[in-house]
N, C-alpha and C positions, 0 to 999 in steps of 0.2 A: 650053395651058390646058384640055385635055380633062378633067383631074382636077377642075377647078372645076365644070364643067357636070355631070360625073358625080356629084359630091357634092351639087350642088343637086338633081339628079334623085332621089338617094337620100333627101334631106330631104323632098321632096314626097311620096314614097311613104310614108315613115315617119309623116309628119304625118297623111296621109289614113288610113293604117291605124290609127293611134292614135285617130282620131275614130270610126272604124267599130267598133273593139274597145277600149273604155275599159280602161285599166290594162295593156294589152299592151306599150305602148312607154313605158317609164319614163324620166324625166329627159331627154327631148329638149327642149332649151331653144328657145323661139321666137326669132326675130331680135330683137336688142336686149337679150337676157338672157344674162348670163355666170354662171359659178359661181366662188366664192371661199370660203375657209375663214373662218368667223366665229369670234369669240372670246367675245363676250358676248351674252346673250339678255335683253332687257328686256321686262317685262310691264306694261302700262298698264291702267287701268280705263276705263269708258265716259265718265268725266268728265275724261279726259286727265290723270290723276294717276298718279304712279309707284307701283307695287305692290311689285315685287321684281325682282331680277336674279340671274343665275347665269352661271358660266363654262360653256362648251360643251366637252364631251369631244371629242377629235380625231376619233373615229370618226363623230361626228354633226355635224361642223363644216361640211361642204360645203353651201353656201347659194346658191340662185339670186339673182342681183342684177340688177335693171333698170339699164341703163347707157346712156350716150350714145355717139356715135361717138368722142368725145374721151376720155371716162372709161374706155372699154373697152380703150384702148391706153395709158393714162397710165403713166408711169414716175416721173419726178420732177416732173410737172406738177401743176396745181391743179384739174383738172377733176373735179367731184363726180359720184358716182352719184346715183340718183334716190330710192331708199327706204332701202336699207341701205348704210352706209358707215362709215369710220373715225370715231372720236371727234373727231378734228380737224375733221371736216366737219359732223357731226350735233349736236355739243354746243356750244351757243351761249355757254356760260360757260367753255369751256376756256381762253379768253384770260386769264381771271383766275387761272389756275393754272399759267401758263408763265413761264419766265425771260424777262427783257427780251431782245429780239433781233429780227432781221428776220422770223422766222416768226411771232412774237407780233404784230408790227405789221401783217402781211398776212393773218392767219388769218381774221378776220371778213370782210374785203373779198373775198378770193380763194377762201375755202373755205365758210364757213358761209352767207353771204348767197346765193351762187350755188346752193348745195344747197337752201336754203329756197325759192328762186324756182322751181327745177325741181320740187320736191315740190308747191308750190302750183299750178303750171300743170297738172301731171298729175292731181292730185286734183280740180281743177276740171273738167277734161275728162272724167275717169272718173266723177265724181259718186259717189264711194265713201265710205260712212260711216266705215269703219275708217281710211281715209287722213285723213279730217277729224279724227278723234280724235288720230291721230299728229301731224298738223300743229299742232294746238293745243298739244300737249305740247312739241314742238320749239320753238315760238314763245316758250315761257316761259323758255328758256335756264337751266334748272336741272339738266340731266342730270348734269354732273360732281358737283355738290353732292349729288344724290340717290345717286349711286354711292359717294361717300365715306361718306355716312351709312349706307349699306347694307354698308359695310366691303368693298366690291369693289375700289375704287381706294385706293392708299396714297400718303401724302404724305411729302415729305422734311422735314428740319429747318426749312426755310424756309416750310413750308406750301404747297409747290407739288407738282404731280404728279411723283412720283419716276420718272424715265425709266430708272433702273437696274433697277426691278422689271419682270420680264417674265413672260409666259405664252405657252408654246409659241414661245419665241424672239422674241416681239414685245413692244416696250415699251408701257406703258399708254396713251400718247397715240394710238397707232396701232391699238388694239383695234378690230376690225371688229364692228359692232353690228347685230343683227337684232331685230325687234320682234314682239310678240304683244299682242293686245287681249283682255281678259277682260270679257265682256259677257253679261248675262242668264244667268249660271251656266255659260257656255261659253267655252272658250279658243280664240281665232281666231289661228292661227299664220300670219302674213302670208307667210312663206317657203314655205308649203305651198298657197297659194291660186293654183292654175293659171289660173283665170279672170282674176285680177288681172294675171298676167304676159301673158296673151293680149291683154288690153285694152292693156297698155303696149306690147306689140309692134306692135299696129296703130297706136298713137299714134306710136311710134318710126319706123315705116316711112313714115308720112305726112311726117315731117320731111325725108325725102330729096327730096321734091318741090321743096325750096328749092335743091337742087344743080343743076349743069348737066346737060343731057340730051345723050347721045351714044351711039355704038355700043359695046356691051360686048364686049371682046376674047374673053371666055370663051364667050358664047352667040351672038354675032353679032346680037343684038337691041338695039333702042334702050332706054335706061333712064336713071335718074338715077344719076350717077357718085358714087363714094365714094373719098376720098383716104386715109382712115385705115381700116386693116383689123385684124381681131381678133387677140387673143393668148389666153392661158389655154387653149391648145389641148390639150396633153398631160395637164395636171393643173391644179388650182386654184392660181393664183399663178404660172403659167408665163409668163414675160415675153417669150419668143421669138416672133417673128412670121414667117409665111411670105411675106407681101406687105408691103413697107415702102418708103416714099419720103420719110420725114421728115428724112433726113440731108442737109440742103441745104448743109452746110459742107464735107463731104468729097466722096467720089467714088462714092456709091451710084448716082447717075445722071449727075452732072456730068461733062463731058468728052465725053459722047455726046449729051445732051439738055439744054436750058436749063430745062425744066420737067418734073416727074415725069409729068404727063399725057401727054407725048409718048412716054414709054416704054411705058406700059400704062394702059388704062382698064377698070375693073371696076365694074359697077353695084352699088349698095348692096344690092339685093335678092339678087343672086347671091352676093356676098361673105358676107353674114350667114347665108344658108341653108347655104352650103357649109361655112363654119366651124362652124356648129352641128352639122351631120351628122358632120363629122370628129371633133369633141369626143365626140359620142355613140358613134361607132364605136370610138374608142380606149378609152373607159371601159368599154364593154360587151362588146367581143369582140376587143380588141387585145392584143398582146404589148408590154409596156413594161419596159425595164430601163435604169436610169441615164439616162433621157431618150430612149433609142433606142426608137422605137415602130414596130411593124409591124401592118398590118391587111390582111385579105383579105375582100372582100365583093362582093355583087352588088346592083344598085340596088333590087331587090325584097326584099332582106334575107333571102333563103333561106340556110339554114345551109350553110357550105362548110368545107373542110378548112383548119385553121390551120397555116401552114407552119412555125411555131416549136414545134409540139408533138412529143413523142416518140410512138412507136407505142402505148405504154401509154395515154397520154391520148387519142390520136386514136381508138383502137378502143374503149376502155372508158370514155372520159370521165374518167379518173383514178380511177374507182371501179369495183370489181367485186364481185359477189355472192360470198360465201364458197364457194358450191357450184362456181363457175367458177374458183376460185383456182388449182387444180392445172392446169387446161387451159392457162393462159397460159404455162406452162413448156414446153409442147410446140411445137417448131418446125413440126411438121406442121399445127398449128392456125392458125399465124400467117397464112399465105397466104389461108386460108379466111376468117378473121376480118377481115383487112384488106380483102379483096374485098367482104365483106358491109358493112363500115362505109362504104367509098367508094361502093359501089353504092347504098347508101341515100341518100347525098348526090347522086349522079348522077340518081337517079330524081326528085328534087325540082327538078332543074334541067334546063331544055331545053338540048340540046347546043349550041345557038347562042347561049345566054345568055352574057353576059360576066362574067368574074371579074376584079375590080380588085384589084391588089396595090400597096400603098404603104408605103414606109419613110421615116421622117423623124427628124431629129436636129438639135440646135442647135449651130452652130459657135461662137457666142458667146451670152451671156445674152439678147441682144436679137434675134438673127438665127437663123432656122431654115431648113433646106434639105430638099428632097425628094431623098433619096439613091437611091430606086428607085421607079419607077412603071411599071406595065404593065397592059394589058388583054388578057385571054386568053379564048378560048372555053372553056366549062366542061369539055368533054371533054379538051382539051389540058392544062388545069390539073390536073385529077384524075389524068390519066396521069402528069404530072410528079411529083406527090406520091406516087403509087404506086411509081414508079421509084426515088425516093429512099428510101422506107421499105423497099423490097425489097432494094436493093443495099447498104444499110448495116445490114441486119438481122443481129443476133447475140444471143446469150444474155447478158442484163444482170442484174446483182445490185445493187439499190439498198437502202440501209440501211432507209429508211422510206418507205412510200407509204400513202395512205389507202384503206381497203377498207370494205365494209359487212359486218358480221359477221352471224351467224345470227339475232341479235335485231333486225336492221335498223338498227343504229347504226354510225356511222363510228368506225373505230379505226385507229391506225397499226400497220403490220406490214411486216416485211421481205418484199420482193417480188422474184421472179425472173421476167423476161418476155423473150420473143424478139421482137426488132424493132429499130427505129432509135432511137438516143439523141436527145435534144433538142439543138438548136444551142447552147444555153447550156451544157449539160453538156459538149459537145464542146470548146468554147473553154476551159473550166476544166481539163479533163483534158489538153488539148494544150499549154496555155501557163501553167497555174497551178502553185502550190506549196501544200503543206499548211500551213495556219495554223490553229492550234487543232484543231478536229475536222473541218474541211472543206477542200476544195480552193478556193483563192482566187487572185485576181490582185492582191492588195494594194489600193491606192487608185487603181489605173490604170483608171478608168472609161472613158476615151476609147479605150484599147487594146481593152477588151472590146467596145465598140460597133463599133470598126473590124473586128474579127474576125467579129462577128455579121453585119455588112454584107457581108463577103466570102462568107459561107456562103449567104446568101439566093438568089443566082442558081443555086447548085448544087441547091437544093431546087425552085425554081419554074421554072427554065429548063433544067435538065438539064446545067448547066455542069460541067466536071471539078473534082473536089475539089483545092484547092491543096495541093501536096505538103508544105508546112511543117506543115499540120495533122496529117498522118499521122506525120511525123518527130517532131514534138513529143510526140504521144501515145505513140509508141514509146519515146522516152526516159523518159517518166514511168512507163511500164508496166514497164520493165526495171530500175527502181530501187525495189523494194518496201521495203527497209529504212528508207527515209526517210518512210514513210507508215504510217498505221494500216491494219489489214487491209482494212476495208471501203472505204477510199479507194483502196487499191491494186487491189482487185477491180473497182471502178468504172473506174479508169484502164485496167486490163487489157482489160475487155470493150469499152470504147469504142475503144481502140486497135485491137482486132480488127475492129470495125466499119469503121474508117477504112482499115485495111490491105486489107480485102476490097474496099472501094470503090476504093482506089488501083489494085489489080490489075485490076478491071473497067474502069476508065477508061483506064489506061495500057498494060495488057498484053492486054486482051480476055479475061481468064481469071477465072472466078467460083469462088472457093474457098468451099465450103459449110461450115456449122457442124459437120456430121458428120465424124468422123475418116475420112480417105482414106488407106488403107494402100497405095495404088498410087503415091503421090508419093515420088519419090526425090531431091528437092531437098535438099541438105545442111542448109540453114537449117531447113526443116520437120522433118527427121529429128533434128537437134540439139534442137529444141523438144520433140519426143516423148521423147527421152532424159531431158531435164531434168524433164519431168512425172513419169516413172517414179521417178527418184531422189527427187524431192520427195515422192511418195506413199509410198515405202518408209520414208523417215525420218519422215514425218508419222505413219504408222501406228504406228511404233515409239514415238514420243514420246507419242502418244495412249494407247497401252497402258500406259505408265509414268506417265500423267497429268502430263506435262511440257508447259507452255505456253510455247513459244518458237518463233521463226522457224527454219525448217530451213536447213541449210548450202546446199542447192540454191537456195533463194530468195535467200539473201545473196550467192550467186555469179552470179545471173542477169545482171546488167550486165556482169560480167567475161566470162561465157560468150559474150555477144553480140559482144564485141570480140575476144576471144582464145579461140575455142571449143575447139581441140584441147588446149592447155595447161591450160585451166580444167577441162575434163571429166575429165582425168586425176586432178586433185585431188578432184573431186566423187566420182568412182568409188572412190577410196581411202577417202574418208570414210564410204562406205556399209558398210564391213566390219563394224563393231560392231553395226549395225542389222539385219543379216540374221538374227542370232540372237534378236532381240527380237520378231520376228513369226513367225507360224505357218509350218511347213514348206511347207504348201500354198501360202500366199501368196508365200513366198520363191521357190519353184519357178516360180510363175506369172510373177512380176516378172522373174526371171533369163531365162526363156524370151523374154519381150517384149524385154528389152534385146538379147539375141543376135539376135532377129528383125530389130530395127531396125538393128543394126550391120551386118548382112549386106546391107542395102539400099543402103549408101553405094557410090557409084561409086569406081573405083580412084583412090587418092590424095586423094579428097575429104574423107575423115574426118581425115586428118593435116594438111590445109590449115588454116592458122591465121588466114586473112583474116576480117574481121568478117562477121557473119551478116546476111542480109537480113531485112526485116520479117516475112517468112513464118515466121520463127522463132517468133513469138508465136502464130500460128495453129496451128502444130504443137503447141506446149505446151498451149494452151487446149483444143484438140480432143481431144488424148490424155488430159488430166486429166478432161475431161467424160466420156469413154468409160470410164475406170477407175472413176470414181465411180458411173456408171450400172451397171456390171457388179457392183460391190460391193453396191449396193442390191438388185439382182436376187438375188444369192446370199443376202443376209440375209433377203429375203422367202421364198425357197425353204426356208431353214433353219427359219423360223417355222412353215411349213406342216408 
């Protein structure tokens, strides 16, 4: 339970910091307040009369909602929230516009009247004029009629609310409504009134005094216990809960305990604060993909390294000034820039400060699990991040990244950088296929999450990279004809990153990005041969303005499986291209081919067994070296 006490400590720090520095901590919800996406916004005047209503665009839909311990975890239940809720709860005349049935019979008794009572109790306690105005309007029971007159709600042929009409996939009866009051020429948006939420939180926390008092398992202190714990953790509308004991019919706790309290006791104060901090951390500094969420933080909210970022984002924050654009291409600058970025984080953290890392995902729509949790000293964590980014560093080409141009504006531009790829890109390039313009995993979200989960210990614990990542990336990289060029380039460079990591982990050998002409491994040498054949044909095609894939590239997969036989065909195919390039270039490339051929050990060249992953490193390093030499020659010719 250390994660609960750590999150509560984080909440306390954030809350106090927000009080001392107004505006610095945005959207940290106090206990008793959750966030959901609203659909409708209704404006009232000071006389509790309907003025207007409008649909809320999705980007502005997230709304703080005061809730009760029951309503914050409701699924199919009838527990109302306190101020903002669905039309089924807040519209007293909804019963007149529903088809006969069980829901119509119970809507007033189980939804509207309990909502009205909660609103009355809180507005009486808070002595809030705006809530008085809202309460008087709710009492009139005219909301649905007003929305129909305003042409917001649509009726069917029977004059009932048409449940087939939807907005953002939600039918009309379940539209979540938030309110604003127009008074004295000013619009008061209740969902932006933090003092109102603070008052409600105090009111909400006082209600825990009605619960049993016992020792909290998370803190070891006495407090008022809570049976129902929060949801809406990863995003608004998230139904999965980390702590749940409401399944009394099956085997959540039955068979081991007769009552859920015998399994675990968590105080309401600790649970509410911890869940609030977790929501804030995920929304503000977490990685989330398909419901899989990862956060790394310290209790005093000092900035720390995100384990799910690539080196480009980690060092440059995803944005670079155009003056620095060329520098990120240089591998020599990488170590310096990485050290500078991580040193900046280290300087803000005491070496004995703890970094907390947590990964969560939902096994079912209602149940969430902590897949990874660790507390590390800052020095150890930063060292692990540095190790990962150093040992997987390679030269990467991404089609588009955001940069800041000379006018200070963001623009998308093709970026080449030396460093580690992101875990997300690793999974796509290791196990994905090209669909449309990008590498994808189809609709297999669970598989993506499983692979991201397997990578996390490699990054934060220094665990060895699972071999299937390297092998999958290798297979994708040696199959260029099935991909667009930029996707193949991305797969190639990421495969090289993983191959480098594989050899460091499993063989204790570090192959650098620079071409190593002393390596005599047949796989590396065959990769170099392929790079030269590809360059010769590529130069010839470029001179003739022919845009197609070279024979060398189309033969890459075959070469990796049957190198000797395939190379014979590749070399024969080069014959017409020698005459299409300059004599100087032809002489240089032929000299390189002979030089590489002479480095094969006896009988290794004619051996037809499949090549090792080192083949790709040889290809990539040789190609980078050839391009670099050509650029240097062109610059000298310009002079």
